[in-house]
C-alpha positions in Angstrom: -2.3 -17.8 -9.1 -2.0 -14.1 -8.1 -2.5 -12.4 -4.8 -4.2 -9.1 -3.9 -2.8 -7.0 -1.1 -5.3 -4.4 0.0 -4.0 -1.5 2.0 -6.3 1.2 3.6 -5.1 4.4 5.3 -6.5 7.1 7.4 -4.3 10.2 7.9 -3.7 12.2 11.0 -6.2 15.1 11.2 -3.5 17.8 11.0 -2.0 16.4 7.8 -2.1 18.8 4.9 -3.7 17.8 1.6 -0.3 18.1 -0.1 1.3 15.7 2.4 -1.6 13.2 1.8 -1.1 13.5 -2.0 2.6 13.0 -1.6 2.1 9.8 0.4 -0.5 8.5 -2.1 1.8 9.3 -5.1 4.7 7.6 -3.4 2.4 4.5 -2.6 1.4 4.4 -6.3 5.0 4.7 -7.3 6.0 1.5 -5.5 4.7 -0.4 -8.6 7.8 0.7 -10.5 10.2 1.5 -7.6 10.0 -2.0 -6.0 12.5 -4.2 -7.9 13.1 -7.8 -7.2 16.8 -8.6 -6.6 16.8 -11.8 -8.6 15.4 -10.2 -11.8 16.4 -6.6 -11.3 12.8 -5.7 -12.6 9.7 -4.4 -11.0 7.7 -7.4 -9.6 4.4 -5.7 -8.6 1.8 -6.9 -11.3 -0.5 -3.9 -10.7 -1.2 -1.2 -8.2 -4.2 1.0 -8.1 -5.9 3.1 -5.5 -7.3 6.4 -4.4 -9.5 8.4 -2.1 -12.6 6.8 -0.6 -15.8 7.8 -2.3 -18.2 5.2 -0.7 -21.7 6.4 0.2 -22.3 3.5 2.6 -20.7 5.1 5.7 -18.8 1.9 6.7 -15.2 3.1 6.1 -14.4 2.9 9.8 -12.2 6.0 9.4 -10.3 4.8 6.4 -9.9 7.5 3.7 -7.7 6.0 1.0 -7.4 2.5 -0.4 -4.9 0.7 -2.6 -4.9 -2.7 -4.2 -1.5 -4.2 -5.0 -1.5 -7.3 -7.1 1.4 -9.8 -7.0 2.0 -12.8 -9.2 2.7 -15.1 -6.2 2.6 -15.4 -2.4 6.4 -15.4 -2.6 6.4 -12.0 -4.3 4.1 -10.6 -1.6 6.3 -12.1 1.1 9.4 -10.4 -0.4 7.5 -7.1 -0.6 6.5 -7.3 3.1 9.7 -8.8 4.5 12.6 -8.0 2.2 11.9 -5.0 -0.1 13.9 -2.0 1.2 11.9 0.4 -0.9 8.6 -0.8 0.6 10.2 -0.8 4.1 11.3 2.8 3.6 7.8 3.8 2.7 6.3 2.1 5.8 8.9 3.8 8.0 8.4 7.2 6.5 4.6 7.3 6.5 3.4 4.7 9.0 6.1 3.8 11.6 8.2 6.8 12.3 7.6 9.4 15.0 6.6 12.0 12.4 4.5 9.6 10.3 1.3 11.0 8.9 -0.7 7.8 8.7 -3.0 7.5 11.8 -4.4 4.0 11.0 -3.6 1.3 8.4 -5.5 -1.8 7.6 -4.1 -4.6 5.4 -6.0 -7.6 4.0 -4.5 -10.1 1.5 -6.5 -12.6 -0.6 -6.2 -15.0 -3.5 -9.1 -14.5 -5.9 -11.5 -17.3 -5.7 -10.2 -18.8 -2.5 -13.1 -18.5 -0.1 
């Protein structure tokens, strides 16, 4: 079936380009770093993303976007609710007092389900 987990970020204005790159590199690295406990293997089917280059002007402040593809809803649920590697990323960049992400937007969908 497959599920797409779309994550968009805007970073705080005082965040250095190096810090933004570090966060983006770490986000991309989740594809290999997130390992399912039952298989001891990475379970993210694909992960791609980058800096916004839209010319439409409708980004609503979002500067970077990532699409994480999972094989199943259960894999997405584990990623969000149980994966310690993902949880550590969220804590470091989004939830902690020193987090560099100003805003985050997450949308999930199953292709073809309208």
